[in-house]
C-alpha positions as CSV (number, residue, x, y, z in Angstrom):
1,M,122.0,46.6,76.6
2,T,122.3,43.4,74.0
3,S,122.5,40.1,76.2
4,S,125.5,39.0,74.5
5,D,128.4,40.7,72.7
6,V,129.9,36.7,72.7
7,Q,128.4,34.4,70.7
8,P,128.3,30.3,71.6
9,R,129.8,29.3,68.1
10,Q,131.0,32.5,66.9
11,D,133.7,33.0,69.2
12,G,133.4,29.8,71.7
13,D,136.8,30.4,73.0
14,A,136.1,34.1,73.7
15,A,132.9,32.8,75.7
16,L,134.7,30.7,77.5
17,R,137.4,32.8,78.2
18,L,134.5,35.2,80.0
19,L,132.5,33.0,81.5
20,R,135.8,31.8,83.7
21,D,137.2,35.3,84.5
22,G,134.9,38.1,83.7
23,E,133.2,39.7,86.7
24,L,130.2,38.7,87.4
25,D,127.1,41.3,88.6
26,L,124.0,39.2,89.2
27,E,121.1,40.5,87.7
28,G,118.4,38.4,89.8
29,R,117.2,34.4,90.2
30,L,115.3,32.9,87.9
31,V,112.4,31.8,90.4
32,D,110.8,28.8,88.3
33,A,114.2,26.4,89.1
34,S,114.7,24.0,91.7
35,N,118.3,24.8,92.6
36,T,118.9,28.0,93.0
37,T,119.7,29.7,89.4
38,L,120.9,33.3,88.8
39,R,120.5,34.9,86.0
40,G,123.7,37.6,85.9
41,I,126.3,39.6,83.6
42,L,130.1,38.9,82.5
43,T,132.3,41.7,81.7
44,R,135.8,41.2,80.3
45,D,137.9,43.4,78.0
46,G,135.3,45.1,76.8
47,A,133.2,42.0,75.8
48,T,129.8,41.0,78.2
49,A,127.5,38.4,78.0
50,R,124.4,37.1,80.3
51,C,125.0,33.7,81.9
52,V,123.4,31.5,84.2
53,Y,125.2,30.9,87.4
54,K,124.2,28.1,89.9
55,P,126.0,28.1,93.0
56,I,126.8,24.6,94.2
57,R,126.0,25.6,98.1
58,G,121.9,26.4,96.0
59,E,121.6,23.0,95.1
60,R,118.4,21.2,96.8
61,P,119.9,17.2,98.1
62,L,118.9,14.7,96.0
63,W,118.3,11.1,97.0
64,D,120.3,9.1,93.9
65,F,122.8,12.1,92.8
66,P,125.7,12.8,95.5
67,D,126.0,16.2,97.3
68,G,127.2,19.3,95.6
69,T,127.3,17.6,92.0
70,L,125.0,19.2,89.8
71,A,127.8,22.2,89.1
72,G,129.8,19.9,88.0
73,R,127.5,17.4,85.9
74,E,126.7,20.7,84.0
75,V,130.1,21.1,83.0
76,A,130.3,17.1,82.1
77,A,127.4,17.7,79.6
78,Y,128.9,21.0,77.8
79,L,132.4,18.8,77.1
80,V,130.2,15.6,76.2
81,A,128.2,17.8,73.4
82,R,131.6,19.9,72.3
83,A,133.3,16.5,71.7
84,T,130.5,15.6,69.8
85,G,130.9,18.8,67.3
86,W,127.4,19.1,67.5
87,D,127.6,22.0,69.7
88,L,124.2,21.5,71.5
89,V,124.7,22.9,75.0
90,P,126.2,26.7,75.5
91,P,129.7,26.9,76.6
92,T,129.6,26.0,80.6
93,V,132.4,26.2,83.0
94,L,132.9,25.8,86.8
95,R,133.8,29.1,88.2
96,D,133.9,31.2,91.4
97,G,131.4,33.8,92.0
98,P,129.0,35.8,94.4
99,F,127.7,32.8,96.3
100,G,131.0,31.0,95.8
101,P,131.8,27.8,93.3
102,G,129.4,27.1,90.5
103,S,128.5,26.5,87.4
104,C,128.5,29.5,84.7
105,Q,126.5,28.9,81.4
106,L,126.4,31.1,78.5
107,W,123.0,32.7,78.3
108,I,120.8,31.7,75.2
109,D,118.3,34.3,74.2
110,E,115.6,32.8,71.9
111,P,113.8,35.2,69.4
112,D,110.0,36.2,70.4
113,D,108.9,34.6,66.4
114,G,110.9,31.4,66.8
115,E,108.1,28.1,66.4
116,P,108.1,26.0,69.4
117,L,109.5,22.5,68.7
118,V,108.3,21.1,71.8
119,G,104.7,21.5,73.7
120,F,101.1,20.4,74.7
121,V,99.1,20.9,71.5
122,P,95.4,20.2,70.7
123,A,94.8,16.4,70.6
124,E,92.6,17.0,67.4
125,A,95.0,19.6,65.5
126,L,98.8,17.6,65.7
127,P,101.0,19.5,63.3
128,P,102.5,17.8,60.6
129,R,105.6,15.7,61.1
130,W,105.0,15.7,65.0
131,F,105.5,13.0,67.3
132,P,102.8,12.4,70.4
133,I,104.4,11.3,73.3
134,A,101.7,11.6,76.3
135,A,98.0,12.6,76.7
136,A,96.6,15.3,78.8
137,R,93.7,17.1,79.0
138,D,93.4,20.9,80.4
139,D,91.2,22.0,83.3
140,D,88.0,22.1,81.3
141,G,89.0,18.4,79.9
142,T,89.7,19.3,76.6
143,P,92.9,16.6,75.5
144,Y,95.8,17.4,74.5
145,A,98.9,15.5,73.4
146,L,102.3,16.3,74.9
147,A,104.3,16.2,71.6
148,H,107.5,17.3,69.5
149,A,108.5,17.8,65.9
150,D,110.3,15.2,64.2
151,D,113.0,17.8,63.3
152,P,116.5,16.5,63.7
153,R,118.1,18.7,65.8
154,L,116.1,17.7,68.4
155,A,117.1,14.1,67.6
156,R,120.7,14.6,67.8
157,L,119.6,16.0,71.2
158,A,117.9,12.9,71.9
159,V,121.1,11.2,71.1
160,L,123.1,13.4,73.9
161,D,120.6,12.4,76.0
162,A,121.1,9.1,75.6
163,V,124.5,9.3,75.9
164,I,124.6,11.4,79.3
165,N,121.6,9.8,80.6
166,N,119.6,12.8,81.4
167,A,117.1,12.5,83.7
168,D,115.7,15.8,83.3
169,R,114.7,16.7,79.4
170,K,111.8,18.5,80.0
171,G,110.4,20.6,77.2
172,G,111.5,24.2,78.7
173,H,115.2,22.6,78.8
174,V,115.2,23.2,74.7
175,L,115.7,26.5,73.9
176,L,116.1,27.7,70.3
177,G,118.7,30.1,69.7
178,P,119.1,33.2,67.5
179,D,121.5,31.6,65.1
180,D,118.6,29.1,64.2
181,R,120.0,26.4,66.1
182,I,118.8,24.8,69.2
183,Y,120.4,24.3,72.9
184,G,119.3,22.1,75.4
185,V,120.1,23.3,79.2
186,D,119.8,22.1,82.6
187,H,122.2,18.4,82.6
188,G,122.3,18.6,86.5
189,V,121.3,15.3,86.9
190,S,123.0,13.8,84.4
191,F,125.4,11.0,83.8
192,H,124.5,8.7,87.0
193,V,125.6,5.0,86.8
194,E,121.9,3.6,86.7
195,E,119.8,4.3,84.0
196,K,117.7,7.1,84.8
197,L,117.0,8.6,81.1
198,R,113.9,10.9,81.6
199,T,112.9,13.1,78.3
200,V,110.0,14.6,76.4
201,L,112.0,13.4,73.2
202,W,111.2,10.0,72.9
203,G,109.6,10.1,68.7
204,W,112.2,8.1,67.5
205,A,112.2,5.2,70.3
206,G,113.5,2.2,68.6
207,R,114.2,3.4,65.0
208,E,117.3,3.4,63.6
209,L,120.1,6.2,64.4
210,P,121.0,8.4,61.5
211,A,124.0,7.9,59.7
212,D,125.5,11.1,61.1
213,A,124.7,9.7,65.1
214,V,126.8,6.6,64.5
215,A,129.7,8.3,62.8
216,M,129.9,10.7,65.6
217,L,129.8,8.0,68.4
218,D,132.4,5.9,66.5
219,E,134.6,9.2,67.5
220,L,133.3,10.2,70.7
221,A,133.9,6.4,71.9
222,G,138.0,7.2,71.4
223,Q,137.8,11.0,72.9
224,V,135.7,9.3,76.1
225,A,138.9,6.8,76.5
226,G,141.3,9.2,75.9
227,Q,141.5,13.2,76.7
228,L,137.9,13.7,77.1
229,G,137.7,11.0,79.8
230,A,140.3,12.7,81.9
231,E,138.8,16.2,81.6
232,L,135.0,14.2,82.6
233,A,137.0,12.8,85.5
234,E,137.7,15.9,86.9
235,Y,133.5,16.1,87.7
236,L,132.3,13.0,87.4
237,T,133.4,9.6,89.0
238,L,135.5,6.7,87.2
239,G,132.8,5.1,87.8
240,E,130.4,7.3,85.9
241,V,132.9,7.7,83.0
242,A,133.2,4.5,82.5
243,E,129.5,3.9,82.7
244,L,129.3,7.0,80.1
245,A,131.5,4.3,77.9
246,A,129.6,1.7,78.2
247,R,126.5,3.9,77.0
248,V,128.0,4.8,74.0
249,D,129.4,1.1,73.2
250,R,125.9,0.2,73.4
251,L,124.4,2.8,71.6
252,R,127.1,1.9,68.7
253,S,126.0,-1.8,69.0
254,T,122.1,-1.7,68.9
255,G,122.3,1.1,66.6
256,R,118.8,2.4,67.3
257,F,117.7,4.9,69.4
258,P,116.8,3.6,73.2
259,L,113.6,2.4,74.2
260,P,111.3,4.2,77.5
261,P,112.0,2.5,80.8
262,Q,109.8,0.0,82.0
263,D,111.0,0.6,85.8
264,W,111.9,4.4,86.0
265,P,109.2,7.0,84.9
266,A,110.2,7.5,80.9
267,V,109.0,11.4,81.0
268,P,110.2,14.5,83.6
269,W,107.7,15.8,86.0
270,P,106.6,18.4,84.9
271,P,107.4,17.8,81.6
272,M,107.4,21.6,80.5
């Protein structure tokens, strides 16, 4: 069985219908996730797709995010990503499932021969056009660098993370899809009203935003003030929506990628 007859870009509306209304049969649990994360198969009218289902009841309490809100933030991240026109987040909905309400996101299969864009590389052999982000050593003391490619697809994801205030952009949350596009996943700790940006994608810190990002932010500001803001208010507080609008305005004003915070860990742990 192929993982999906419905692809995120080719048939986005069909993916959303399947995510919302498809019969959900669970395959198993992703054991490395900190919150309950289940993989399942959706079926509806002959269409099938694999998905990631995160029930609200399986969310681990956090000191800085209200209980029971992570699933809604996953959906909000998809709505913002869709509004950018960059389609960097797989289709995601809030729906009922075998363990109650939760987020349900289209599963992305990564090709076996895909080249990684983020990871630990030998410090003496940094690939061309890669940014070193942090130094590390293995158990034998060999030096490595946490690094990522200077790739415009990743740059767009870095802009999106700044917009949604993503506190957990690990390298493992960057997926290369079969259509040679990248997708960001795991956005449950986003949209906080306080600055909490933590990411492995700091390579462009302080640099000017590319022209397509500037144009996107101009368009996004109007959408947040209108219909998009109303949609987001179903999943976020009004204060969080207002702060989202403020972050968009700050990025438009500076015209630059944000700098790492000085009073908050800049890189999530573990970074991958």
